[in-house]
C-alpha positions as CSV (number, residue, x, y, z in Angstrom):
1,E,41.7,47.7,114.1
2,L,40.9,48.0,110.5
3,L,43.4,50.7,109.5
4,P,46.5,48.9,110.9
5,R,45.5,45.7,109.0
6,A,44.9,47.7,105.7
7,L,48.4,49.4,106.3
8,Y,50.0,46.1,106.9
9,W,48.8,44.7,103.5
10,F,49.5,48.0,101.6
11,R,52.7,47.4,99.5
12,W,54.9,50.3,100.5
13,G,57.8,49.3,98.3
14,A,55.7,49.2,95.1
15,A,54.2,52.6,95.9
16,W,57.5,54.2,96.6
17,T,59.0,52.7,93.5
18,W,56.0,54.0,91.4
19,V,56.1,57.5,92.9
20,T,59.7,58.1,92.4
21,G,59.7,56.8,89.1
22,V,57.0,59.3,88.0
23,L,59.0,62.1,89.7
24,L,62.1,61.1,87.7
25,L,60.1,61.2,84.5
26,V,58.7,64.6,85.3
27,F,62.1,65.9,86.2
28,A,63.5,64.4,83.0
29,A,60.8,66.1,80.9
30,G,61.8,69.4,82.5
31,L,65.5,68.9,81.9
32,F,64.8,68.0,78.3
33,A,62.8,71.0,77.5
34,H,65.3,73.2,79.4
35,G,68.0,71.8,77.3
36,I,66.3,72.6,74.1
37,H,66.1,76.3,75.7
38,E,69.7,76.4,76.3
39,F,70.6,75.1,72.8
40,Q,68.5,77.8,71.3
41,E,70.0,80.6,73.4
42,A,73.5,79.2,72.4
43,G,72.5,79.4,68.8
44,L,72.9,75.8,68.1
45,L,69.2,75.0,67.5
46,F,66.9,77.1,65.4
47,T,63.8,78.8,66.7
48,L,60.7,78.9,64.6
49,Q,58.6,80.9,67.1
50,E,60.4,82.3,70.1
51,H,57.3,82.7,72.5
52,V,54.2,80.4,72.1
53,W,52.6,82.1,75.2
54,D,53.6,84.4,77.9
55,I,52.2,83.9,81.3
56,N,54.8,85.9,83.2
57,H,51.9,88.2,84.6
58,I,50.3,84.9,86.3
59,L,53.6,83.2,87.2
60,S,56.9,84.7,86.6
61,D,60.1,82.8,86.2
62,A,61.6,85.3,88.7
63,S,59.1,84.8,91.4
64,P,60.1,82.4,94.2
65,L,57.5,79.7,93.1
66,G,58.5,80.1,89.5
67,Q,62.3,79.8,90.4
68,I,61.5,76.5,92.4
69,L,59.3,75.1,89.5
70,K,62.0,76.2,86.9
71,T,64.7,74.2,89.0
72,L,62.6,71.2,89.6
73,V,60.5,70.6,86.5
74,G,62.0,73.2,83.9
75,Y,59.1,75.6,84.1
76,N,59.1,78.3,81.5
77,A,56.6,81.2,81.5
78,N,57.4,81.9,77.9
79,P,58.4,78.8,76.1
80,S,59.4,78.7,72.3
81,L,57.5,76.4,69.9
82,E,60.4,73.8,69.9
83,E,60.4,73.5,73.8
84,V,56.7,72.8,73.7
85,I,57.1,70.1,70.9
86,G,59.9,68.7,72.6
87,Y,58.0,68.5,76.1
88,V,55.1,66.9,74.3
89,A,57.3,64.6,72.2
90,Y,59.3,63.4,75.2
91,W,55.8,62.4,77.0
92,A,54.6,60.8,73.9
93,F,57.8,58.7,73.7
94,V,57.7,57.8,77.3
95,L,54.1,56.8,77.2
96,V,54.3,54.7,74.1
97,G,57.5,53.0,75.5
98,L,55.9,52.4,78.8
99,R,53.0,50.7,77.0
100,W,55.5,48.7,74.9
101,V,57.3,47.5,78.1
102,V,53.9,46.4,79.8
103,D,52.8,44.7,76.7
104,R,55.8,42.8,76.6
105,R,55.7,41.8,80.2
106,I,52.1,40.7,79.8
107,A,52.9,38.6,76.7
108,R,55.9,37.0,78.5
109,L,53.6,36.3,81.6
110,E,50.9,34.8,79.2
111,A,53.5,32.7,77.5
112,V,54.8,31.2,80.7
113,A,51.2,30.5,81.9
114,A,50.4,28.5,78.7
C-alpha cells in the first residue's frame, strides 16, 4: 500500500523534463566537441596539440561500444587539446548559465513574495 501512494505523489512530468534536459545537454556537449574536431580536420581551426591522450587500447572509436558513444555523446579516444578545452568550456558555460537562471527565478519569486 505504501508504494502505490509514493508513486502517486511522485512528479513524473518534472522527472521526465529533468532527465531529457540533461540528456540533451550531454548530446549537445558531444556535438560541440565533435564540431571542433571536424573543423580541425577541414583545416578551418588550428591545432595546438593533436592528441592530449590516446585510450584506443582501452576503448577504441572503432569498437561497437565506441561507435555508439561517438554517435550519442561525441566520444573520442584521442581528442585534441582544443576539443578538450571546448568540452570543458561548454560545461562551464552551461553550469554558469544554469546558475544564473536559477538565481533570477529565485529573485523573482522573492520579489513576488515580498
